[in-house]
LUMDOZA-953806 format. One record per residue: residue in three letters; x, y, z of N, C-alpha, C, CB in turn. Coordinates in steps of 0.02 Angstrom, whole numbers, plus 50000, padded with zeros to 5 digits. Glycine has a CB too. Layout:
BEGIN
AlaXYZXYZXYZXYZ
...
//
This chain:
BEGIN
Met512474669248621511814670048588511314665448619511864668548514
Ile511504659048638511034654148665510824656848734511364646848670
Ser511244660148774511014662248841510544667748836511584664448885
Leu510544671848781510044676348770509414673948751510234680548726
Met509434668848709508834665948689508444661848745508994661748631
Lys508774659648796508464656048847507964659748887508954653448889
Lys508014666648886507514670548919506794669848892507714677548916
His506704666948834506034666048804505714659948829506064665748729
Leu505984655248863505724649748890505694649548961506034644548868
His505124650248993505144650649068504454648749093505334657949093
Pro504304647849161503674646049181503124651349169503704644249250
Phe502524649349174501934653749171501544652649229501524652749110
Gln501434657749269501034656949331500284659549325501384660749388
Ile499854654949342499124656349337498874655349412498734651249283
Gly498854661049448498664660549518499204655849555497904657649524
Asn498904650549586499304646249622499564640349583498964644249678
Val499454640549519499694635549470500274637649430499164633649425
Thr500774633349432501394634549395501434630849332501974632749435
Ile501344632949276501474629649211502214629649200501114633149151
Pro502514623649192503234622749189503564627449132503384615049175
Glu503214628149074503504631749022502914635848990503884626848972
Asn503094640848952502614645748927502414644448857502884652548932
Thr502184638448842501884636248781501304632548790502304632548744
Ala500794634248747500044631148760499734629748700499564635948799
Leu499354624848706498874623148643498214626748657498734614648633
Ala498014630648604497384634248616496824629648611497294639948567
Pro496214631548649495594628448647495354628748574495094631748696
Met495184623048543494854622948469494344618348471495344620848411
Ala493684620248457493134615548445493314610748392492504619248427
Gly493224604048410493354598848360494054597648355493094600548294
Thr494494600248393495244598648387495534596348457495664605148360
Ser495424600948502495744600348571495474595248616495694606748608
Ser495364588948590495134583548628495684581648680494964577748581
Cys495474577348725495984574648771496544571648746495734570248811
Ile496394567048700496924563248668497404567748626496614557848622
Phe497134572748594497574577348554497964581848602497144581648504
Arg497704583648655498024587448705498654583848733497534588948760
Thr498514576848744499004572848772499594571648721498694566448794
Ile499424571148659499914570748610500334577248602499594568848547
Ala500034582948597500354589748595500834590348654499814595548598
His500594588148719500974588848772501624584748766500584587048829
Glu501554579248741502204574648725502654577848688502074568448686
Tyr502404582148640502884585548591503074592948614502534585948517
Gly502874594348670503134600648700502694606048725503534603748654
Ser502014604848716501454609448740501494608848818500694607248709
Ala501554614148853501614613748928500884614448960502114619748956
Phe500424616148923499714618048947499224616948891499664625748971
Gly498644614948910498074614448860497434616148891498014607348830
Val496984617248847496294619048868495804615548831496154626048861
Thr495284612948869494744608948834494364613548781494214606048889
Glu493954609548749493434612948701492964616548745493014607548653
Leu492664621448712492164625548757491564621448778491904632048718
Val491334622648831490724619348856490234624148890490914613848904
Ser489614622748874489094627348896488954626848973488444625848857
Ala489044632649009488874632949083488114632149084489134640149120
Arg487734635249042487024634549046486794627149035486704639248995
Gly487114623648992486944616748975487094612249042487414614248907
Ile487584613249075487674609749134487164611349189488334610949156
Arg487044617549194486544619949245485844617049225486524628249249
Phe485594617649164484994615649142484824608349149484934617549078
Lys485404603949130485294597149128485514593849197485674594249069
Glu485784597949239486014595249305486434589049295485414593449350
Ser486814588949247487234582949231487814584949190486834577449195
Leu488334581749203489014582749158489004577649098489734581249205
Glu488554572449104488684567149055488624569348983488234561549066
Pro488134573648970488004575548894488664578948867487324580948886
Cys489064581548905489644585448884490294582548906489594592248909
Met490324576448941490874573748966491444572648916490684567848996
Arg491194570948855491714570148797492144576148791491374568948726
Tyr491874582448797492294588548791492644590048864491814595048765
Leu492334587748917492584589848984493194585149006491984589449039
Arg493214579748977493674574149002494354576149006493654568248959
Ile494734574849057495484576349063495834570649088495644582249110
Asp496434571149071496884565249095497584568849120497044559249029
Arg497484571349175498014575549212498694572449211497824576649287
Glu498694565449222499314561649224499714562349161499164554449237
His499354562249105499694561349035499754567649003499314556748987
Glu499244572349011499234578248971499504584749001498564579448952
Gly499724583649067499974589149094499494594449120500384591649050
Pro499704600649141499214606149166498684607249117499564612849178
Val498054607749145497504608449095496994613049121497174601649079
Ala496594616649082496104620849098495444617749066496274628049074
Ile494864618649102494164617349071493914624249052493624613649125
Gln493634624748993493404631348964492634630748963493724632848888
Leu492344636348995491604636848994491454643148954491284637249068
Phe490844642948926490504648948895489804649648921490484648448817
Gly489594656048915488894657648932488814664648943488654653948993
Val488164666748967487964673348977487704675749043487534674548933
Asp487564670549086487204671249145487714669649198486564666649147
Pro487874674149237488364672949296488154666949346488414679949339
Gln487444666449344487234661149392487384654249361486464661749409
Asp487404654149296487614647549264488234644949283487654648049194
Phe488704650349289489424648649305489474647049382489924654849286
Ser489084650749422489054648949491488874641749508488594653249523
Tyr488364639349462488164632349471488674627349439487454631249439
Ala488844628749379489244624149339489934622149366489334627049273
Ile490274628149391490954627049417491004622049476491244633649439
Pro490614622749527490704618049582490484611349569490374620249638
Phe489964611149517489704604849490490284600849457489124606249437
Ile490714604049421491274601249386491784599649436491554605849334
Leu491954603849483492524602949530492414597549588492684609849561
Glu491734595749592491584590849640491484584149609491004592749678
Asp491634583549543491594576849507492344574149507491284577749428
Lys492344568249531493014564549547493404563949483492894557149580
Arg493094564049425493474564149355493764569949342493054562849298
Leu493574575649368493774582149344494134586249400493154585949317
His494074584249461494304588449513495034590449512494164585449573
Asp495404586949477496154587749471496294593049411496544580149455
Val495804596549384495924601149336496234607249362495344602449303
Asp496714610249330497124615749356496774622549362497734616449312
Val496434623949306496184631049299495514630649269496664635549253
Ile495044635249286494454636249249494514642449201493874637149298
Asp494404641449134494464645949088493814648249061494864643649041
Leu493764655149051493104657449025493224660048954492784663149070
Asn492794657348908492784659348838492404665748829492484653948795
Met492794671148814492484677148787492764679348724492524682348833
Gly492944674448684493254676448621492994672448564494004675748624
Cys492574666848573492314663348519491964667548466491884658548545
Pro492104667648402491744672048358491204669148314492214675248317
Val491094662448325490594658948282489894660948297490644651448290
Ala489504660948246488774663848251488394660448304488374663048184
Lys488434654048310487984650548359488094652348428488054643248354
Val488724654148440488884656648509488754663648520489594655548526
Val489004668148469488884675148476488144677248472489274678648423
Lys487734673848438487044675948441486654675148501486724672848395
Thr486944671248552486684670348614486974675748661486814663448637
Gly487424680048640487734684848681488344682248714487284687148731
Gly488534676048701489154672748724489764674748681489074665048724
Gly490334671048705490944671548668491194679148662490834668348597
Ser491404680848598491704687048586491144692648588492074686848519
Ala490484691048591489914696348600490004699248668489144693248592
Leu490294695548714490354698748779490844704648781490564693648830
Met491274705348736491714711148729491364717648720492164710248673
Lys490704716648695490254722648688489934723748749489724722048633
Asp489944719848805489584720848866490044718848919488934716948868
Pro490584723248931491104722048981490804721849052491664727548977
Val490254725149069489904725149131489724717849147489274729849127
Leu489344714649100489114707749104489694703049108488674706149044
Ala490174704649065490774700249068491104699949138491284702749016
Gly491134705949162491454706749229491094702749283491454714149250
Lys490404702449283489954699249327490114691249319489174701449308
Ile490174689649260490314682549244490984680249279490354681449165
Ile491524684549268492154682949299492104682849374492674687849279
Glu491834687749398491714688549478491374682349498491244695349502
Ala490884680349474490504674349495490884667749483489844674149457
Ser491234667349432491684661649417492264661649468491974662149344
Val492574666849487493104666549533492864665249605493494673049529
Lys492274667549620491964665649685491784659049693491404669349697
Ala491524655749636491304648549635492024643849641490844646949558
Ala492484646349608493074641649600493554642649668493514643549526
Ala493484648349703493924649049755493954643949812493794654949780
Pro493354640949830493394636249876493794629749867492804634749889
Tyr493854629149799494244622549776494974624549759493894618849708
Gly495164630649767495844632549755496044632749684496274628049789
Lys495484633849642495594634649565495594641749541495054631049526
Pro496144644049510496134650749480495684650849412496904652949464
Val495514656749393495124657749334495534661949281494464661349354
Ser495454660049223495774663549166495294665349117496294659449135
Val495394670549073494964672749026495324673348957494674679149049
Lys494954670348908495204671348837494774675548796495274664848801
Phe495014680748766494614685648731494994687548661494494692348780
Arg494674692448628494924694548561495104701948564494374693248503
Ser495414704048509495564710848504495004716248512495854711748445
Gly494424713948491493804718248495493294714648454493914725748468
Trp492764718848445492214716548399492384717648330491574719948413
Asp492614723348304492814724448239493374729548244492224726748195
Glu493614731648179494174736248178494034743048209494394737048108
Ala493404745048217493214751448241493194750948319492534753648211
His493234745248344493134743948418493694739148440492404740648433
Ile494294740948443494824737448473494864738648540495414738648445
Thr494614734548583494494736048661494894731348702493734735148683
Ala495354727148677495644722348717496024725548775496084718048676
Pro496394731248768496764733748835496274735048886497184740448826
Glu495744738748872495254740548925494874733748951494704746048893
Phe494694729648907494384722848924494894718948974494254718348852
Ala495544719048955495994715248998496044718049073496694715348966
Lys495964725249075496044728149147495424726349180496174736249150
Met494824726149146494194724749169494234716849204493644725549105
Cys494554712449165494654705749184495014704949244494964702249134
Ile495544708649251495994708649309495634711249369496614712849296
Asp495294717349357494914719949413494314715149439494634726849391
Ser494144710949396493594706149414493854699749446493194704249352
Gly494464698949445494814693649481495174688249438494324690349525
Ala495214689249375495554684249329496284683649352495504686449251
Ser496554677549349497264676249366497704675549304497304669749409
Ala497384675049250497814674949187497344677149122498154667049177
Leu497674678849068497294681149015497644677848949497264689149015
Ala497204676548899497424674848831497114678748782497314668148815
Leu497444681748742497154687048686497334684248617497494695048694
His496844682048579496854680948509496814687448469496304676448491
Ala497354689248439497404695648407497014696848345498074696848393
Arg496444694748343495944695848288495324698548316495774689448249
Thr494914701348275494244703648300493714698448282494054710848270
Gln493154699548314492554694448301492404694348221491824696948344
Thr492424700648194492164700248124492754697248079491924707948097
Gln493314696748099493884693448066493784686048063494534694948101
Leu493464683348113493434675848124494114673648127493054671748068
Tyr494294669848080495004666848078495374668848015494994659048082
Arg495144674347985495404676947923495934682247935494854679647881
Gly496254683947885496764689947888497344688247939496374697147912
Thr497674693347953498264693847994498074695448067498744699147966
Ala498414691348114498364693548183498724700348195498664688048228
Asp498414704648234498744711248246499164710448314498174717448252
Trp499744709248311500164708548378500234714848406500874705548369
Glu500164720448375500194727148409499654727648461500134733048358
Val499084724348456498574724248505498804720548569497944721048476
Ile499184715148556499414711648613499894716048648499704704948594
Arg500354719248614500824723848644500464729248690501214727248587
Lys499974732248657499584737648694499264734748762498974740548646
Thr499004728548753498654725048805499164723648862498314718348776
Lys499754721448843500234719648897500464725748931500824715848871
Glu500534731648896500734738048925500194739848966500894743448875
Ala499534738748948498974741648993498944737849061498244741048955
Ile499134731349060499084727549128499804727249159498784719549118
Ala500304730849136500904730649171500904732349243501334734649140
Gly501244729249282501194730249352500624726649391501134737149361
Ser500224722949352499694719249385499894712449412499134718249339
Gly500494710549382500684703449396500304698249365500644702049465
Ile499844699549323499474694749289499724693049219498794696949286
Pro499834686749208500184685549137499684684849078500624678849139
Leu500024685449022499574685848957499864681248905499524693348925
Trp499454676348886499614672748827499464676148764499274666748827
Gly499944676348713499824679348648499644673448605500444683348620
Asn499074674448566498814670148517498634672848449498274667248544
Gly498834669448399498674671448332499284671948286498314677848333
Asp499324667748234499864667648185500544665248213499934674648156
Val500554661648269501164658748292501144651648258501234658648374
Lys501594650148215501604644248172502244640148175501494646348104
Asp502764643048210503394639748208503824643148260503704639848137
Gly504444640348268504944643648319505024651548309505684640248312
Ala505254652948245505344659648225504774664648248505404659748152
Ser504214662748232503564667148245503474667248316502894664348211
Ala503604662148353503464661948425503964666748461503534654548453
Ile504544667048441505094671548466504904679048444505844669148433
Ala504674679548384504524686248362503944688748406504344686348284
Met503394684848416502834687548457503074689348522502264682748464
Leu503444685348559503614686648631504054693648627504084679748667
Glu504534694348578504934699848577504614706648561505424698448532
Ser504064705648514503764711848488503174713948532503524711048414
Thr502874709648572502344710648614502394711448687501974706048603
Gly502954707948713503064707448777502604702148817503014714048802
Ala502184698248773501814692948803502184687848844501474689648752
Asp501904684748889502214680348938502254673648910501834680149003
Gly501814671548864501854664848836501534665148766501504659448882
Val501564659348732501344658848665500794652848667501984657348615
Met500214654448638499664649448633499554648248556498964652248670
Val499604642548539499604639948472498954636748452500134635048464
Gly498564639148400498004636048380497994632448315497524640448381
Arg497834634948261497754630948199498404628048173497434635048145
Ala499014631248191499614628748165499744622148196500184633448177
Ala499454620048256499494614148280499064608448254499404615048341
Gln498534610148222498054605448193498454600748146497474609248154
Gly498434594348167498784589348127499534590148128498544589548056
Asn499794594448175500514595948175500724596648252500664602948132
Pro500684591748294500894592948361501614593748364500684587648406
Trp501984592248313502694592948316502894600448317503014589348258
Val502394604248297502604611948297502874613548369501934617148277
Phe502604611048417502804612748490503544610548502502314608948545
Ser503764605148469504474603448473504934609248445504604596848434
Glu504744611948388505114616648361505074623248403504914617448291
Ile504454625048418504434630748465504814630748531503764631748481
Arg504754625148558505154623648627505924624648609505024615148658
Glu506144621548557506814621848541507024629248530506934617548481
Ala506644633348493506794639648479506804643948542506334642048431
Leu506294642848581506234647248639506764645048695505474646848667
Ser507044639448693507554637548732508214639448716507544631348738
Gly508254641548650508984642448622509284637248592509434644348669
Glu508974631248594509234625548562509034624948493509044619748596
Asn509544624348441509354624248378508824629448356509144617948368
Ala508974635548377508484641048362508264642248289508784647148385
Gly508744640448244508604641448175508304635948140509184643148143
Arg508224630448174507904624848137507174625648133508044618248171
Thr506924624148071506204624748057505994618348025506024630948011
Gly505374617548021504994611847985505194605248015505154611747905
Leu505014603548075505194597448111504644592248092505234598748192
Phe504314593248037503794588448015504074581247999503434591347952
Pro503824576048034504154569548032503954565547968503984565448097
Asn504274559747966504154555547903503434552547907504724549447896
Arg503254548947853502564546547853502434541447902502384544047791
Lys502954537447919502864531847970502694534948035503504527347978
Thr503054540648057502884544048119502254547148118503344548948135
Arg502094550748066501424553648061500844548848063501374557348000
Thr500994543248033500444537848036500354534748104500604532147987
Glu500894533848137500844531848212500454536248253501514531548245
Val500594542748248500214547748286499444548648262500594554548279
Ile499354548048198498644548048170498274542648202498614547148092
Arg498554536348202498264530548225498084531848301498744524548213
Arg498604533848340498494534248413497914539648424499204536348453
His497924545148387497334550448394496704546948378497414556948345
Leu496704543248321496044539948304495804534948353496094536548239
Leu496254530548383496024525948432495814529748496496574520648448
Gly496134535048509495884538748573495204541548563496374544748594
Leu495054543848502494404546948490493854540948487494424551348419
Cys494064535248464493574529648465493434526748530493804524448422
Glu493964526748571493894524948644493354529248681494584525848681
Asp493344535748664492904540248701492244540348664493224547548709
Leu492204539748595491554541148566491264535648533491584546448522
Gly491604530048530491414523948491491704523848422490654523348484
Glu491754518148388492084518148327491794521948272492154511748308
Lys491074521948266490784525448213490894533048217490084523848212
Thr490724535448278490824542948283491544545148283490524545548346
Gly491964540748316492734542748316493034542748249493164537848360
Val492864537848210493124538248138492884544048098492934532148101
Lys492224545248106491944551148068492214557648089491204551448075
Glu492344558948161492594565148180493354565448167492414566448252
Met493694559948155494404560048145494574562148072494694553148161
Arg494044561848027494204562647957494464569947950493564561147910
Ala494184575047985494444581947979495144582948009493964586748013
Gln495304578848060495964579048086496484576248041495984575648147
Ile496294570248007496724567147961496904571547902496424561047938
Ala496354575547882496474580647825497064585547846495774585047809
Cys497024587247908497554592147936498244588347938497344594848013
Tyr498264582147955498914579147966499224577847896498864572548009
Leu498794577347843499084575747777499084581747736498704570147741
Lys498914587947757498844594147720499544595647694498544600047765
Gly499634597647635500254600047604500714594047586500624604947652
Gly500544588047602500974582647586501074581147514500744576847619
Arg501574578847490501704576947418501294571047405502454575447403
Ser500914571647346500504566047324500004563147369500924561047305
Thr499724567347413499254564747463498504565547445499384568147528
Ala498324569747394497674571447382497194565147371497664575947324
Glu497434560147325497024554847318496824550547370497254551547275
Ile497394549047415497294544247473496904548547531498054541147502
Lys497034554747529496664558947582495904558947567496934566647582
Asn495694559347502495014558747482494714551947499494954560047412
Arg495074546447498494854540547513494764539647586495274535847486
Leu495244542947624495184542647697494544546447721495824545747731
Met494324551147688493784555147701493084550947699493804560847652
Thr493134545647669492524540447664492574534947704492424537747598
Ala493164534147744493274527647784492704528247842494114527047818
Asn492464522647860491974521447917492224517847969491384518147897
Thr492754513947964493014509848014493714509948028492844503848001
Ile494014508048095494694508548109495054504448055494864506248179
Ala494834498448037495114493947989495224497247919494674487747982
Glu494754500947898494774504847834495384510347840494024508747822
Val495374513547899495824518747904496534516047906495654522747963
Asp496614510447946497264506747950497514504847883497184500447992
Ala497064501647839497294499747776497534505047728496784496447746
Leu497184510847734497354517047695498034520047721496754522447701
Leu498084520447785498714522847812499284518547799498654523747883
Lys499224511847792499784507947770499974509147700499654500847779
Glu499494509847659499624511747588499964518647583498954511747548
Tyr499754523647631500024529347628500834529347649499614533547669
Cys500984524847697501684523847713502104520947659501744519547771
Glu501834515947628502164512147575502294516747514501724505947555
Glu501974522047505502064526347444502654531447459501354530547425
Glu502884531547519503404536847533504094535047500503494537647612
//
């Protein structure tokens, strides 16, 4: 049985880049910071993607500094990583990609990823994100421009997209073929529509149909949506034929989910679930996450932005509501430390 299960854990190839294993942390605005990607990597995520960054913003400002907090990578500690860009003008990508890859802080990035799946209004109303699924011709031009811009630096380009705009327009299989024809080296499919946002159930059947549509291309596909533990990771791979699993919201405040998924995919302790650690371990990771954000953003902003992450770390815990509410008003590292100490002592 174990030998059968081991087929699920294997490398994931993106152009000339070999990801050692087929598990990934999905890009999430407000969550997939460099410090969190590093933590997730240590618990089993083999690949990470930065938060989305505007290609237009880089070109307009002729500087990376305003968005460096989102672009920052730590290749040594976080493992293979992609920088994700969004936008609607191919020329913006032609400018932004070399600008990024010639920066000594970012030149070690492994992959350039294009966001064609973000469903939020402020991105969609510009024609970007998942709105590009309604304009595959423009999407193709963006991919072609990005591939051309990244090629001199030896960097492959991947594309993340959704099932379609709405239930009446499930276009992922055709969109995937267009991406490949335009030069993409890997794809990631979130099996929800734009109109679903993050609600409802991911339709894994769309992933299966998309994988079938690109069969023979040699281009791998990440499956994304409703992978929350080892059992669901196996179920997605077996039911869809996807080449790897990309985990989003289930990893928020729970980097340990990657340990469970990795064990399941490798055939080790495949039936084990719920590897959530005790409060002491959770507190240590929360504090490390907090200090990493504060190092990048300063204490005031770091603590403020960590509040939402702390809520995820403590979600569903026994008797945590009161202390979680108090943590939501903390303004300094010292305040958070005192409350986390109290949280540990209550276990």
